[in-house]
C-alpha positions in Angstrom: 43.7 -100.2 -57.5 42.4 -103.8 -57.8 38.8 -102.6 -58.4 40.0 -100.3 -61.1 41.8 -103.2 -62.8 38.7 -105.4 -62.6 36.6 -102.6 -64.0 39.1 -102.2 -66.9 39.0 -105.9 -67.6 35.2 -105.8 -67.7 35.2 -102.8 -70.1 37.7 -104.5 -72.4 35.8 -107.7 -72.5 32.6 -105.8 -73.3 34.3 -104.0 -76.1 35.7 -107.4 -77.4 32.2 -108.9 -77.2 30.8 -106.0 -79.3 33.3 -106.8 -82.0 32.0 -110.4 -82.2 28.4 -109.4 -82.8 27.3 -110.1 -86.3 27.2 -107.1 -88.6 23.9 -105.9 -90.0 23.1 -107.3 -93.4 24.1 -105.1 -96.3 22.7 -105.0 -99.8 25.4 -107.3 -101.1 24.3 -109.9 -98.5 20.7 -109.6 -99.7 21.7 -109.9 -103.3 23.8 -113.0 -102.4 20.6 -114.7 -101.1 18.7 -113.8 -104.3 21.2 -115.4 -106.7 19.8 -117.1 -109.8 22.3 -119.9 -109.9 25.0 -121.7 -107.9 28.1 -123.6 -108.6 28.2 -127.3 -108.0 30.1 -126.8 -104.7 27.6 -124.2 -103.5 24.6 -126.3 -104.5 26.1 -129.2 -102.6 26.6 -127.1 -99.5 23.0 -125.8 -99.7 21.7 -129.4 -100.1 23.9 -130.8 -97.4 25.6 -133.4 -99.7 29.0 -134.0 -101.3 29.6 -132.2 -104.5 30.0 -135.5 -106.4 26.4 -136.3 -105.4 25.3 -133.1 -107.2 27.2 -134.3 -110.3 25.4 -137.7 -110.1 22.0 -135.9 -109.9 22.9 -134.0 -113.0 24.0 -137.1 -114.9 20.9 -139.0 -114.0 18.7 -136.1 -115.1 17.2 -135.3 -111.7 18.8 -131.9 -111.6 19.2 -129.5 -114.5 22.4 -127.5 -114.9 23.9 -125.2 -117.5 27.4 -124.4 -118.7 28.7 -121.0 -118.0 32.0 -119.4 -119.1 34.9 -121.7 -119.3 32.7 -124.8 -119.0 31.7 -124.2 -115.4 28.5 -125.9 -114.4 25.8 -123.8 -112.8 22.7 -125.1 -111.1 19.7 -122.7 -111.3 18.1 -121.7 -108.0 14.7 -122.9 -109.3 16.1 -126.4 -109.9 17.3 -126.6 -106.3 13.9 -125.5 -105.0 12.2 -128.0 -107.3 14.5 -130.8 -106.1 13.8 -129.9 -102.4 10.0 -129.9 -103.0 10.0 -133.3 -104.6 12.1 -135.0 -101.9 
């Protein structure tokens, strides 16, 4: 009886571990990586800085951004790559 319970615990823990494995990438994940522009918060996360630092880079002319609908600032992916290459 005790061995059966131990075996059941092992099987349950293995099933639980399988649920924690990362799911394979889907097309939407691949498209997410190929985005053309990012919001200020997303750009800050990619650069590893605070979002206000991205605003300052834009104000100083070191990073180009464009306005989207409703005035939202978007940073082109090419600008982020350019900034990373120069630093």
